N, C-alpha and C positions, 0 to 999 in steps of 0.2 A: 445377421443381415443376409438377405438373399444374394446369391452369386450366380454368374453365368459363365460356363466354360467357353473358351474361344480358341480354336485351333486353325492356324493358317497353313494352307497347302500350296505347293508349287513344284513342278517337275524338276528332276535333278539336273537337267541340262539347261534350264532357264537361269540366267544370271541371278545369283542368290541375293545380291543387293537390291534388285528390282522387286523380288518377292517380299523381302523384308520391308522395303519402303511401302509397298501397297498394303501389306498386312498391318503395319504400324498405323497407317492412315485410317484404316477401317477400325482398328482397335480404339484409336483416339476418338473417332466419330461416335462409337458406342458409349464410351465413357462420357462424352459430352451429352449424350441422351440420359445420363444418370445411372447407367448400369455399372455394377461392381464385377469386374472380370477376373477370371483365372485364365491367363493367356499362355499359349505355347505356339511358337512359330520361329522359323520356318520348318515345315515337315515335308520332306521330299521322298521319292521312291528309290532311295539308294539300295543297291543290291543286297547289302547285309541287313537292311531294315533297321539300321541303328537309330535313325531319326524317328521312325514310327514307334519303336520300343521306348525311346526316351520320352516321347510325347505321352504314351500310355502310363509310364511310371510317374511323370510329373503330374498328370491329371489325377492320378489315384491318390495323391497326397491331400487333395481338397474335395469338398462336396459342393455341388452346384445344382441348380434347378432346371437348367436347359443347356444345350450345347449348340454353339454357332460354328458351323463348318464353313470356314471362309476359304473360298477357292480363288487364289490370286493368279492362277495360270493352269495350263493343262496338267492333269495329274492322273495317272492310271487308277482305276476304280479300286483295285485291291489295297492300295496304300491307305486310302481313306477308310475303307470298311474295317481294316484291321484296328483302327482307332475307334470308330463309331460303334462297333459291335459290343464294346464294353459298356455302352451307354444307350442301348436300344430301348431301355425302359424310360428314357427321358425324351421330352419334346426337343426337336432340333430345328435349326434353320440352315438350309443349304443356300449359301450366299455367294453368288458369283460376282466378282469385281469386274472391271472393264479395262480396256486399253486407253490410249491417249493420242493426241495429235502432236506431231512435231512438224511445224509449218503446215504444208498441205498433205503430209503423209500420216496415215493412221498406223499406229504401232500397237500390236496386241500380243499378249502372252497366252492367248487362247483360253481365257477364263471360261467362256461358255462351252468350249469343247469339253472342259472338265465337268461342268455342272450338268450338261445334257447327257454325258455318260453316266452320271450318278443318279439323276432324278428317278428314272424307272427302277434302278437298282434299289434305291431307298424304299420306293413304293413296294417293290416285290418282297423286300425283307420285313415289311410290316412296320416300318418306322412311322412315328407321328412327326411330321415335319412340314415346314413351309418353304417353298422355293422362291427365292428373291434374286433378281439380277439387276445390276447397275447398267446404265447406258452412257456411253461416251458423251461428254458435254452436258450431261444432266447432273443435278444434285444427287449425291450418293443416297441410297435408300436405307440408310442406317436407321431412320425413324421407323420404317416398316419392320426391320429386324428387331428393333427394341420393343415395339408394340407386341410382337409375338412372344418375345422373352418375358415381358411383363404379364402376359396372359398365362404363360407357363408358371410364373411365380404365383399368380392368383390361384391356379389349379392346385398347386402344392399347399397353399394356405387353407384352401377349402377342406382339405383332408382332416383338419383338426377343428373346423368350425362347427358350432352347435347352435341350433335354434331352441330357445326355451319356450314351451307352449303350455299355457294353463288351460286345461280342458281339451276337448276334441270335438270337431265337427259341429261348430256353432250353427244353430237353426237347421240342423240335419242337412246342410248343403252338400250335394255331391261334389261340387267343385273344390271342397276343402280336403277331400280324401287323398291319401298317398300310400304308397307301398314302401315300407322302410328299407327293406333289403335292396331292392333295385335302385332306390334313391341314393343310398350310401355307396353302392357299387359304382354308380354312374357319376355322381357329383362329388362324393366324398363327405357330404354334409350329413350330420346326425340331427334328428329332431328328437328332443327329450321332452316328455310331458311331465308336468307337475300339477298337483291338485289345487283347486281354488280354496279348499279348506286350509291349505298351508299358507296361502296369502292372508286369509282371514285370521288365522292364529297369530301370524307375525304382526298383522295390523293391530290386533287387540293387545299385544304385548309391548307396543311402542310407548316410549315416553312422550308425553305431551310437548315437552320442550323441543324434541327432535322434529316433530311435525310443525311446530310454530316457526322453527328456524327455516324450514323449506318455504313456508308461506311468506315470511318476511323477506327472505333473501333471494327467492326464486320467483314464486308465483306473482307477488305484488309488483314485480318489475315488468310484467307484461302490460300491454296497453289495453285496459278494460274500457269498453264502450259504455258500460254501466256497472255499478258496483255488484260484486258477488257476495252472497252471504258467507259468513265466516265458517259455518259448518261445512259447506261445500268445499271450500279451500282446504280446510283441515283434513277432510276425507281424502281429497286428491293427494295431499302431501303424505298422508299415512299409507295409502295403498301404493303410492310410488315407492316409498321407502321399503315396504314389504317386498315388492317385486324386485327392486334394485338389489336387495340383500341376497335374494335367491340367484339372480343373474351373476352377481360377483362371486358367490361361493362356487358356482358351477361353470363359470367361464363362458356364459352365453354371449354371443355376438348379436343375436337377433331375438326379438320378443314378440309373441302373439298371445292375445288373451281371448278367452271365450267372452264374447261381447254381449249380444242380445240375450241369449239364454243363460248367461253367466253373470258378469258384473252387473248388468242392468236388472236382470230378473231376480237374482239371488242376493246381491248386495245392495240393490237399490241405488246404484251409482254409475252413471255413464263414464266410461274410462278414458275419455279423450285427454284430460289433463295428465293422466298417468303416462300415456304415450308421448305427450308433448315434452314432459320432463325427461323421460328416457331418451328421446330423440336429441334433446340438448346435450345429453351425456355421451352421444355418439353411437347409440344403439340403432340398428335398423328395426323398424316397428311396422306391424300391419295388424288390423283387427280380425276378429271372426274366425280364428283358427285357420287362416289361409296359409296352409302348409307350403304349397309350391310357390305362392306369392312371397313368403318369407325366404325360401331358398333362392328365388330369383333376385330378391333384394341383396342377399349376401354375395351372390355372384357379381352383381353390378357394383356393389360397394368395393369388392376386391379389385375389380377392373378399373374403376373410375375414381375411387375415393369419395364419391358422393353417397349420401344417406339413402338414395334411391327410394323415395317415398312412393306411395301408391295413389292412384286416382281411379274412380269408378265411373261408369258411363250412365248418363241421365237422358241424353237425347242424341239422335243422329240427324244431322242436316245434310244438305246436298253435297257439300264439299268439306264438311268438318263434323266433329263430334263435341258434345259438351261433356267434359270429364271433371268431376268434382269429388268432394268428400262431405259426409254428413257429420264429421267429428274433428279431424285434425290433419295437418300436413307436416311433413318432415321439416326439421328446423332449417335446413339449407334450401328449401323451396320457397321460403318466405321472402317477399320483396320488401326488405326492411331489416332493421336490426333486432326487433323483438316481435313476438307473437302479438297479434291483435285478437282479443277474445271477447266473448259475449255470454253472460249467463242466460241460458234459454232452456226450454223444455220442449220435448217432441211427443205428441200424443199423450199417452198415459204415464210416460216416464217422468221421474223427478227431475228437477232442474240440474243441469250440468254446466260445465264451463266449456263452451264451444269455441273452437278455433275458427275465426273468420278472416284470417290474414289474406292479404292480396298475394297471389302466387306469381313468381317470376315468369316472364314470358321469354320466348326465343325458340330456337331449334331444340326439339326434344326427341329422344329415342324411347319409344314404348316397347316393353319386352314382357314376355310371360313364358315361363317353363310349363310345358303341357305334357301329360302322359297319355299317349294315344296308342291303342292296340299293342301294348307291351313295349313301347319304345318312347324315349323322351325327345321332344321337339321344342326348340326355342323359337317362339314367334317374335318377330321384330318388326316394328313399324316406325318409319321416320315421319315426323310431323313438325308443324310450326305452331307453338302455343301462343295465343293472343288473349288479351283481356276479354272475358265473356260478356255477353249482354246482361242487363239486370235480370235476375231470375230468383226463384225461391222453390223450395221443396214443400209441397202441401203437407200440413200437419204441424208445423212449428208454431209456437206462440207468435201472435201478431204484435207488432210488425215483424214479419218473418225475416230471419237473418239472410244476408247475402253470403252464401256458402263459398268457401275457398274452391276455386275452379279455374280451369283453362278451357277456352274453345280451341281445339286442336285441328288445324287444317291438315289434310292428307291427300295423297294423289288419287285415291280411289276408295271412297267410303263404302261403296257397295261390296267391293272385294274384301275389305276388312270385315264387314258385317257377315259375309259368307264364311269367314274363317275364325271369327272371334271365339275365344275359348273360355272366357270368364268375365265377370263384371269388374274385376280388379286387374289393372296392368301397372307395371312398375315404370317409373319415370326417371330418366337421367337426362341431363342437359348436354347438348351437343350431339353430333353425329357419332355414335359409338358403335356403329354396326361392324366395322372391321375388327375392333377389339372383341366384340361378342362372338363374331364368327371364328376368330382364333381360338377363344376359350372352348367353344363348342367342338371344334375339330380336335382339340387336345383331350377333351372329356368323352368324346364319342357320342355327342348329342347332335341330332339333326338340326341344322340351321335353316330357318324358313323366313325369308324376307317377304312379308305378306304383299308388299306392293310390286313385287317382281314376278 
C-alpha cells in the first residue's frame, strides 16, 4: 500500500504541547483524507540536533511516495533541510499550519514565518514540491495536501505501467507517433508493441466453448437494439480472449489496437466489441494506435480511478463541440447499467457490433498529452457535457445509428480550435484540473489550461 511521510516541525522555544497538538490535528486530517502515513513529530532545532537525527532515523525504517513537511510554528531552515535532503528525490508538500483566536486575540506560532523562510530554499535546492498554507478561521487545506500526495502516488505507479499496442501508426497518422525514450523518461510509462499475427494465432487456437461462454455470459447481456449474427459475436469473443491473454501475461494496463489498417482490413472485423469487453474488465482502451492518447488515459486513470475514455471531434459550434465515437465508449461513461449496442456496417466494412450507448452528461475535463518541439505538454480543457442533438455520420447503414457522443460546452471554442492537438481527447468527469496540474509538476510536464 502506498504511504506518505509526515514530519511536523516547531521551534525549540515554542511550547512543545502546542506543536504536538497542531501536528496531531494535521496528521488526523490527512488520515481522514484516506492517506496512510509514516509520521514523526515534533522535530525542533535543538542545539545537539537530537530530534532531527531521530527523525531521519525513524523515517529511514519505512518507504513512502511523498513527504509532507508540516510546519506548525517558526523553525530555522537548516533543521528542516537536514531532514528533507534525504528525500530530495521525492515530491514534497510544504504545509504551513496557522494560529487561532482566543477571544478577540489572535495567537500565532509564526507558522508562515517558517514556510516563507523555506519556500525559496526548497525551490533553490531543486525540490519538487507544493506550497500550501492554512488560514485562521478557514477549513484546513488537508484536502489540497492529500490531492498532491495522491498525484505523487500516481506518478510512482506510472513507473511500472505498460501500454500494450498491437501494430503501430494506424492509417499512417502522424498524431499517433511517439518517442519511446523521452516518453519513458518523462512519464515513466512503457509502450510495448505486439504483432497482430500473435492475436490471430491465439484466436485460431481457442476452444469454441471458451468463446461461447463469453457470448452467453457477457455479450448477450448487453442491450441489443436488433439481433446480431452469431458469427460476429463469436469473433468478438475470440479476439477479446486472444488480446486479454496477452494483456494478462504481460501486465498491460492499457490496450490499443491497429484498427482501420489492422483489425478491419486484415481480419475483416471491426474491433469495437473487443474494446468494450476489455473496458468492462478495467483496462483503459483507445483505438488506432493512439500512443499518447493511451498514455494520457493511464495518467488520468491513476489520478481519478476513472477509465478515462476517449471522444473525437465531429463538429465545432459557436459555444460547444460535438465529440463522439464511431465505435465504443468506456464502460464507466455509459449512462446506464449495460452497453446499448447495434449491429451495423460502415462503408465497405463488414458488419460489426457498434456501441450506441447514451453517454453520461455533466462537468468533464478533456485532456491530451502532446509532444511539441522536444517537450511534453498536457493540454486541459474544462467543459460541460450535455446530450447532443440527433445526428449521424454519413456512410453508415440506414437508418444510421445515433453514435455515442456529448455536446461539450466550453468557454472559448475558437481558442480551443487554435490549440487543438489531435482528433482524440481523453474524458474524465468532474473538474480534475488541479490533480492533473499536480501530476504534471511532479513529472516535469508543462501544464496548459487552454481556456486561460
